[in-house]
The first five atom37 places (N, CA, C, CB, O) and aatype in JSON, in Angstrom:
{
  "aatype": [12, 7, 7, 15, 0, 15, 15, 7, 7, 7, 7, 2, 18, 6, 19, 15, 1, 9, 9, 10, 9, 11, 2, 10, 14, 19, 3, 18, 16, 17, 5, 9, 19, 15, 3, 1, 19, 5, 5, 13, 7, 3, 10, 6, 15, 19, 6, 12, 9, 16, 14, 7, 19, 0, 11, 19, 1, 13, 19, 5, 10, 11, 3, 0, 6, 1, 0, 11, 0, 0, 10, 5, 7, 16, 16, 19, 6, 7, 1, 12, 9, 2, 9, 6, 18, 10],
  "atom_mask": [
    [1, 1, 1, 1, 1],
    [1, 1, 1, 0, 1],
    [1, 1, 1, 0, 1],
    [1, 1, 1, 1, 1],
    [1, 1, 1, 1, 1],
    [1, 1, 1, 1, 1],
    [1, 1, 1, 1, 1],
    [1, 1, 1, 0, 1],
    [1, 1, 1, 0, 1],
    [1, 1, 1, 0, 1],
    [1, 1, 1, 0, 1],
    [1, 1, 1, 1, 1],
    [1, 1, 1, 1, 1],
    [1, 1, 1, 1, 1],
    [1, 1, 1, 1, 1],
    [1, 1, 1, 1, 1],
    [1, 1, 1, 1, 1],
    [1, 1, 1, 1, 1],
    [1, 1, 1, 1, 1],
    [1, 1, 1, 1, 1],
    [1, 1, 1, 1, 1],
    [1, 1, 1, 1, 1],
    [1, 1, 1, 1, 1],
    [1, 1, 1, 1, 1],
    [1, 1, 1, 1, 1],
    [1, 1, 1, 1, 1],
    [1, 1, 1, 1, 1],
    [1, 1, 1, 1, 1],
    [1, 1, 1, 1, 1],
    [1, 1, 1, 1, 1],
    [1, 1, 1, 1, 1],
    [1, 1, 1, 1, 1],
    [1, 1, 1, 1, 1],
    [1, 1, 1, 1, 1],
    [1, 1, 1, 1, 1],
    [1, 1, 1, 1, 1],
    [1, 1, 1, 1, 1],
    [1, 1, 1, 1, 1],
    [1, 1, 1, 1, 1],
    [1, 1, 1, 1, 1],
    [1, 1, 1, 0, 1],
    [1, 1, 1, 1, 1],
    [1, 1, 1, 1, 1],
    [1, 1, 1, 1, 1],
    [1, 1, 1, 1, 1],
    [1, 1, 1, 1, 1],
    [1, 1, 1, 1, 1],
    [1, 1, 1, 1, 1],
    [1, 1, 1, 1, 1],
    [1, 1, 1, 1, 1],
    [1, 1, 1, 1, 1],
    [1, 1, 1, 0, 1],
    [1, 1, 1, 1, 1],
    [1, 1, 1, 1, 1],
    [1, 1, 1, 1, 1],
    [1, 1, 1, 1, 1],
    [1, 1, 1, 1, 1],
    [1, 1, 1, 1, 1],
    [1, 1, 1, 1, 1],
    [1, 1, 1, 1, 1],
    [1, 1, 1, 1, 1],
    [1, 1, 1, 1, 1],
    [1, 1, 1, 1, 1],
    [1, 1, 1, 1, 1],
    [1, 1, 1, 1, 1],
    [1, 1, 1, 1, 1],
    [1, 1, 1, 1, 1],
    [1, 1, 1, 1, 1],
    [1, 1, 1, 1, 1],
    [1, 1, 1, 1, 1],
    [1, 1, 1, 1, 1],
    [1, 1, 1, 1, 1],
    [1, 1, 1, 0, 1],
    [1, 1, 1, 1, 1],
    [1, 1, 1, 1, 1],
    [1, 1, 1, 1, 1],
    [1, 1, 1, 1, 1],
    [1, 1, 1, 0, 1],
    [1, 1, 1, 1, 1],
    [1, 1, 1, 1, 1],
    [1, 1, 1, 1, 1],
    [1, 1, 1, 1, 1],
    [1, 1, 1, 1, 1],
    [1, 1, 1, 1, 1],
    [1, 1, 1, 1, 1],
    [1, 1, 1, 1, 1]
  ],
  "atom_positions": [
    [[75.12, -76.45, 379.78], [75.09, -76.83, 378.69], [75.49, -75.76, 377.13], [73.84, -77.34, 378.84], [75.03, -74.63, 377.27]],
    [[76.13, -75.93, 375.96], [76.35, -75.48, 375.27], [76.33, -73.97, 375.59], [0.0, 0.0, 0.0], [75.37, -73.27, 375.89]],
    [[78.06, -73.54, 375.4], [78.81, -72.14, 375.49], [78.7, -71.41, 374.07], [0.0, 0.0, 0.0], [78.17, -71.7, 373.0]],
    [[79.18, -70.67, 374.4], [79.33, -69.65, 373.17], [80.71, -69.71, 372.14], [79.32, -68.15, 373.85], [81.79, -69.82, 372.71]],
    [[80.7, -69.66, 371.2], [81.46, -70.14, 370.08], [82.24, -68.87, 369.68], [80.52, -70.77, 368.88], [82.56, -68.74, 368.5]],
    [[82.53, -68.01, 370.52], [83.2, -66.65, 370.16], [85.06, -66.72, 369.78], [82.89, -65.6, 371.67], [85.76, -65.9, 369.19]],
    [[85.38, -67.95, 370.35], [87.03, -67.9, 370.24], [87.04, -67.72, 368.46], [88.01, -69.67, 370.97], [86.66, -68.42, 367.52]],
    [[87.67, -66.45, 368.62], [89.16, -65.93, 367.28], [87.96, -65.53, 366.33], [0.0, 0.0, 0.0], [87.68, -66.02, 365.24]],
    [[87.33, -64.57, 366.99], [86.61, -63.65, 366.2], [85.36, -64.35, 365.24], [0.0, 0.0, 0.0], [85.35, -65.58, 365.11]],
    [[84.54, -63.67, 364.71], [83.5, -63.92, 363.52], [82.58, -64.78, 363.82], [0.0, 0.0, 0.0], [82.56, -66.0, 363.62]],
    [[81.81, -64.11, 364.31], [80.25, -64.59, 364.58], [80.45, -65.08, 365.93], [0.0, 0.0, 0.0], [81.36, -65.83, 366.27]],
    [[79.36, -64.51, 366.82], [79.11, -65.0, 368.23], [78.1, -65.89, 368.53], [78.86, -64.01, 369.03], [77.33, -65.65, 369.45]],
    [[77.99, -67.1, 367.71], [77.09, -67.62, 367.59], [77.09, -69.07, 368.44], [76.93, -67.58, 366.3], [78.15, -69.7, 368.46]],
    [[76.02, -69.56, 369.09], [75.78, -70.97, 369.44], [76.55, -72.02, 368.75], [74.45, -71.27, 369.24], [76.56, -72.16, 367.53]],
    [[77.18, -72.73, 369.56], [77.62, -74.24, 368.87], [76.53, -74.96, 368.08], [78.05, -75.35, 370.03], [75.62, -75.43, 368.76]],
    [[76.48, -75.1, 366.93], [75.21, -76.06, 366.2], [76.05, -77.15, 365.24], [73.96, -74.95, 365.02], [77.23, -77.29, 364.91]],
    [[74.99, -77.73, 365.02], [75.37, -79.1, 364.25], [75.73, -78.22, 362.52], [73.6, -80.58, 364.25], [76.51, -78.82, 361.78]],
    [[75.21, -77.04, 362.08], [75.03, -76.46, 361.15], [76.1, -75.38, 361.03], [73.82, -76.12, 361.17], [75.89, -74.33, 361.62]],
    [[77.53, -75.56, 360.14], [77.92, -74.57, 359.98], [77.72, -73.76, 358.52], [79.03, -74.8, 360.37], [77.13, -74.21, 357.53]],
    [[78.35, -72.48, 358.64], [77.9, -71.27, 357.27], [79.37, -71.49, 356.95], [77.25, -69.2, 357.63], [80.01, -71.53, 358.01]],
    [[80.05, -71.64, 356.0], [80.92, -72.0, 355.48], [81.45, -70.24, 354.09], [80.29, -73.71, 354.93], [81.11, -70.37, 352.91]],
    [[81.81, -69.59, 354.29], [81.73, -68.16, 353.64], [83.2, -67.82, 353.19], [81.14, -66.95, 354.74], [84.16, -67.97, 353.94]],
    [[83.29, -67.29, 351.71], [84.31, -66.82, 351.01], [84.88, -68.14, 350.5], [85.25, -65.92, 351.83], [86.11, -68.21, 350.64]],
    [[84.29, -69.21, 349.92], [84.56, -70.18, 349.3], [85.0, -69.63, 347.19], [83.1, -71.21, 349.76], [85.4, -68.47, 347.06]],
    [[84.95, -69.95, 346.69], [85.44, -69.88, 345.19], [84.25, -69.83, 344.65], [86.32, -71.07, 344.58], [83.62, -70.84, 344.95]],
    [[83.55, -68.98, 343.88], [82.41, -68.73, 343.79], [81.65, -69.53, 342.71], [82.37, -67.48, 343.67], [80.5, -69.35, 342.31]],
    [[82.88, -70.79, 342.19], [82.34, -71.88, 341.55], [81.94, -72.73, 341.82], [82.73, -72.27, 341.01], [81.21, -73.44, 341.12]],
    [[82.44, -73.02, 343.4], [82.19, -74.17, 344.01], [80.7, -74.59, 343.89], [82.62, -74.04, 345.35], [79.7, -73.88, 343.83]],
    [[80.81, -75.9, 343.88], [79.45, -76.66, 344.15], [79.02, -77.47, 345.47], [79.37, -77.63, 343.14], [79.94, -77.78, 346.23]],
    [[78.01, -77.77, 345.76], [77.8, -78.51, 346.65], [78.4, -79.73, 346.92], [76.83, -78.61, 346.61], [78.26, -80.17, 348.06]],
    [[79.17, -80.49, 345.92], [79.48, -81.72, 345.59], [81.14, -81.19, 345.9], [78.88, -82.32, 343.94], [81.87, -82.04, 346.4]],
    [[81.56, -80.2, 345.7], [83.16, -79.8, 345.92], [83.03, -79.86, 347.62], [83.74, -77.94, 345.15], [83.61, -80.68, 348.33]],
    [[82.01, -78.68, 348.13], [81.95, -78.77, 349.28], [81.96, -79.93, 350.17], [81.18, -78.24, 349.41], [82.79, -80.09, 351.06]],
    [[80.96, -80.77, 349.88], [80.93, -82.39, 350.44], [81.99, -82.79, 350.42], [80.19, -83.45, 349.75], [82.44, -83.4, 351.38]],
    [[82.6, -82.59, 349.47], [83.62, -83.54, 349.31], [85.09, -83.22, 350.14], [83.83, -83.61, 347.77], [85.99, -84.0, 350.43]],
    [[84.96, -81.65, 350.41], [86.28, -81.38, 351.3], [85.69, -81.53, 352.88], [87.02, -79.63, 350.97], [86.56, -81.59, 353.75]],
    [[84.28, -81.58, 353.33], [83.88, -81.55, 354.36], [83.91, -83.47, 355.08], [82.47, -80.68, 354.13], [84.44, -84.08, 356.01]],
    [[83.05, -83.73, 353.98], [82.93, -84.87, 354.74], [84.05, -85.76, 355.62], [82.45, -85.58, 353.89], [83.52, -86.7, 356.21]],
    [[85.73, -85.62, 355.83], [86.57, -86.22, 356.09], [86.17, -85.52, 357.68], [87.94, -86.11, 355.17], [86.88, -85.91, 358.61]],
    [[85.42, -84.83, 357.9], [85.09, -84.62, 359.48], [83.75, -85.08, 360.06], [85.14, -83.13, 359.82], [83.29, -84.62, 361.1]],
    [[83.15, -86.02, 359.31], [81.58, -86.73, 359.87], [80.94, -87.04, 358.74], [0.0, 0.0, 0.0], [81.42, -86.99, 357.61]],
    [[79.65, -87.41, 359.08], [78.7, -88.3, 358.63], [77.87, -86.5, 358.48], [78.06, -89.91, 359.89], [77.87, -85.87, 359.54]],
    [[77.31, -85.87, 357.41], [76.66, -84.81, 356.53], [75.13, -85.52, 356.77], [77.35, -84.7, 354.67], [74.81, -86.7, 356.91]],
    [[74.29, -84.25, 356.75], [73.31, -84.46, 356.54], [72.69, -83.72, 355.56], [72.87, -84.49, 357.45], [71.64, -84.14, 355.08]],
    [[73.13, -82.8, 355.22], [73.0, -81.94, 353.98], [74.25, -80.68, 353.57], [71.54, -81.18, 354.22], [74.89, -80.18, 354.49]],
    [[74.45, -80.36, 352.45], [75.46, -79.61, 352.02], [74.68, -78.34, 351.07], [76.56, -80.62, 351.21], [74.26, -78.81, 350.01]],
    [[74.52, -77.46, 351.17], [73.41, -76.52, 350.14], [74.36, -74.81, 349.96], [71.34, -76.24, 351.28], [74.79, -74.03, 350.81]],
    [[74.37, -74.81, 348.8], [74.77, -73.57, 348.05], [74.17, -72.06, 348.66], [74.22, -73.81, 346.49], [73.45, -71.7, 347.73]],
    [[74.07, -70.98, 349.74], [73.24, -70.46, 350.17], [73.72, -69.47, 348.9], [73.13, -70.21, 351.71], [72.81, -69.46, 348.07]],
    [[74.62, -68.82, 348.58], [74.84, -68.55, 347.26], [76.18, -68.41, 346.67], [74.23, -67.53, 347.02], [77.1, -68.67, 347.44]],
    [[76.47, -68.1, 345.63], [77.9, -68.46, 345.3], [78.8, -68.22, 346.37], [78.4, -67.72, 344.14], [78.57, -67.19, 347.02]],
    [[79.92, -69.01, 346.78], [80.83, -68.33, 347.48], [80.62, -68.73, 349.13], [0.0, 0.0, 0.0], [81.51, -68.48, 349.95]],
    [[79.27, -69.44, 349.54], [78.75, -69.82, 350.24], [77.76, -70.83, 350.69], [78.68, -69.23, 350.3], [76.59, -70.98, 350.34]],
    [[78.45, -71.48, 351.52], [77.77, -72.96, 351.74], [76.96, -73.06, 353.18], [79.06, -74.23, 351.74], [77.42, -72.43, 354.14]],
    [[76.02, -73.66, 353.3], [75.33, -74.46, 354.78], [75.7, -75.8, 354.23], [73.33, -74.29, 355.2], [75.51, -76.33, 353.14]],
    [[76.53, -76.32, 355.75], [76.47, -77.56, 356.01], [76.23, -78.09, 357.09], [77.27, -77.96, 355.74], [76.81, -77.7, 358.1]],
    [[75.28, -79.16, 357.16], [74.47, -79.64, 358.08], [75.49, -81.0, 358.48], [72.84, -79.91, 357.47], [76.13, -81.6, 357.62]],
    [[75.5, -81.28, 359.7], [76.33, -82.33, 360.41], [75.56, -83.23, 361.16], [77.31, -81.74, 361.31], [74.79, -82.75, 361.99]],
    [[75.62, -84.55, 361.01], [74.95, -85.53, 361.61], [74.98, -85.03, 362.99], [75.52, -86.92, 361.37], [73.99, -84.46, 363.46]],
    [[76.25, -85.23, 363.79], [77.24, -85.43, 365.41], [77.51, -83.57, 365.54], [79.44, -86.73, 365.15], [78.24, -83.0, 364.73]],
    [[76.99, -83.0, 366.39], [77.69, -81.84, 366.92], [79.12, -81.76, 366.82], [77.41, -81.71, 368.22], [79.77, -80.87, 366.27]],
    [[79.77, -83.27, 367.69], [81.16, -82.83, 367.9], [81.74, -82.77, 366.08], [82.1, -84.15, 369.11], [82.56, -81.85, 366.0]],
    [[81.62, -83.19, 365.23], [81.92, -83.14, 363.88], [81.55, -81.62, 362.67], [81.13, -84.43, 363.5], [81.92, -81.49, 361.51]],
    [[80.79, -80.75, 363.44], [80.46, -79.41, 362.85], [81.66, -78.7, 363.82], [78.62, -78.8, 363.05], [82.28, -77.73, 363.4]],
    [[81.98, -79.38, 365.43], [82.82, -78.16, 365.81], [84.24, -78.45, 365.6], [82.61, -77.73, 367.31], [85.09, -77.59, 365.85]],
    [[84.57, -79.67, 365.13], [85.89, -80.49, 364.5], [86.13, -79.84, 362.84], [85.48, -82.49, 364.43], [87.23, -79.8, 362.28]],
    [[84.9, -79.39, 362.3], [85.33, -78.85, 361.11], [85.72, -77.63, 360.86], [84.58, -79.0, 360.39], [86.49, -77.21, 360.0]],
    [[84.86, -76.84, 362.09], [85.05, -75.21, 362.03], [86.51, -74.99, 362.69], [83.73, -74.29, 363.01], [87.28, -74.07, 362.42]],
    [[86.76, -76.19, 363.73], [87.88, -75.55, 364.17], [89.43, -75.63, 362.9], [88.13, -76.38, 365.75], [90.32, -74.81, 362.69]],
    [[89.12, -77.18, 362.21], [90.33, -77.22, 361.5], [90.11, -76.22, 359.88], [90.7, -79.02, 361.26], [90.91, -76.19, 358.94]],
    [[88.95, -75.57, 359.98], [88.93, -75.26, 358.33], [89.01, -73.34, 358.83], [86.93, -76.04, 357.18], [89.83, -72.62, 358.25]],
    [[88.3, -72.89, 359.65], [88.65, -71.57, 360.12], [89.81, -70.8, 359.99], [88.54, -71.59, 361.19], [90.68, -70.94, 360.85]],
    [[89.97, -70.07, 359.15], [90.97, -69.22, 358.33], [92.21, -69.53, 357.5], [0.0, 0.0, 0.0], [93.27, -68.92, 357.37]],
    [[91.6, -71.01, 356.83], [92.33, -71.63, 355.88], [91.94, -71.14, 354.73], [92.26, -72.96, 355.89], [90.85, -70.58, 354.61]],
    [[92.81, -71.28, 353.73], [93.07, -70.42, 352.31], [92.43, -71.57, 351.24], [95.05, -70.0, 351.93], [93.12, -72.57, 351.1]],
    [[91.54, -71.52, 350.71], [90.9, -72.33, 349.2], [91.08, -71.71, 348.49], [89.56, -72.71, 348.89], [90.34, -70.73, 348.49]],
    [[92.27, -71.81, 347.21], [92.09, -71.09, 345.93], [92.72, -70.01, 346.07], [90.79, -70.82, 345.51], [92.93, -69.44, 345.01]],
    [[93.2, -69.38, 347.23], [94.05, -68.26, 347.31], [92.93, -67.58, 348.25], [0.0, 0.0, 0.0], [93.56, -66.66, 348.77]],
    [[91.53, -67.53, 348.78], [90.47, -66.9, 349.39], [90.68, -67.59, 351.04], [88.91, -67.26, 348.49], [91.01, -68.76, 351.22]],
    [[90.43, -66.7, 352.04], [90.48, -67.15, 353.18], [89.21, -67.44, 353.73], [91.15, -66.38, 353.89], [88.45, -66.5, 354.0]],
    [[88.87, -68.67, 353.93], [87.47, -68.98, 354.31], [86.93, -68.58, 355.57], [87.27, -70.28, 354.26], [87.83, -68.37, 356.39]],
    [[85.68, -68.39, 356.03], [85.28, -68.21, 357.27], [83.99, -69.0, 357.66], [85.15, -66.84, 357.45], [82.93, -69.01, 357.03]],
    [[84.29, -69.65, 358.82], [83.04, -70.3, 359.06], [82.36, -69.95, 360.48], [83.29, -71.8, 358.93], [82.95, -69.84, 361.55]],
    [[81.26, -69.83, 360.29], [80.24, -69.48, 361.68], [79.29, -70.53, 362.07], [79.25, -68.17, 361.43], [78.71, -71.03, 361.11]],
    [[79.0, -70.95, 363.08], [77.52, -71.65, 363.39], [76.3, -70.88, 362.88], [77.27, -71.79, 365.01], [76.26, -69.66, 362.7]],
    [[75.26, -71.81, 362.66], [74.16, -71.17, 362.28], [73.42, -71.56, 363.03], [73.75, -71.23, 361.14], [72.25, -71.18, 362.99]]
  ]
}
């Protein structure tokens, strides 16, 4: 059960329902982040840790995995985002 989530660089954390999204535009709010990630599944919570960094907790592990796989390395308003499990 539970393997390492180290494929493709950026954090060697165990797979988790919680992802940390880094390098977002600094004016992003939790509502904007929520709108962008809810397509991957039900959210338990979304919190801005610091400007440009969001912590997203999914209800289901598989949804966090899908979000990370789909969003890792994508560009948001000219900024390449990085996603890690927390």
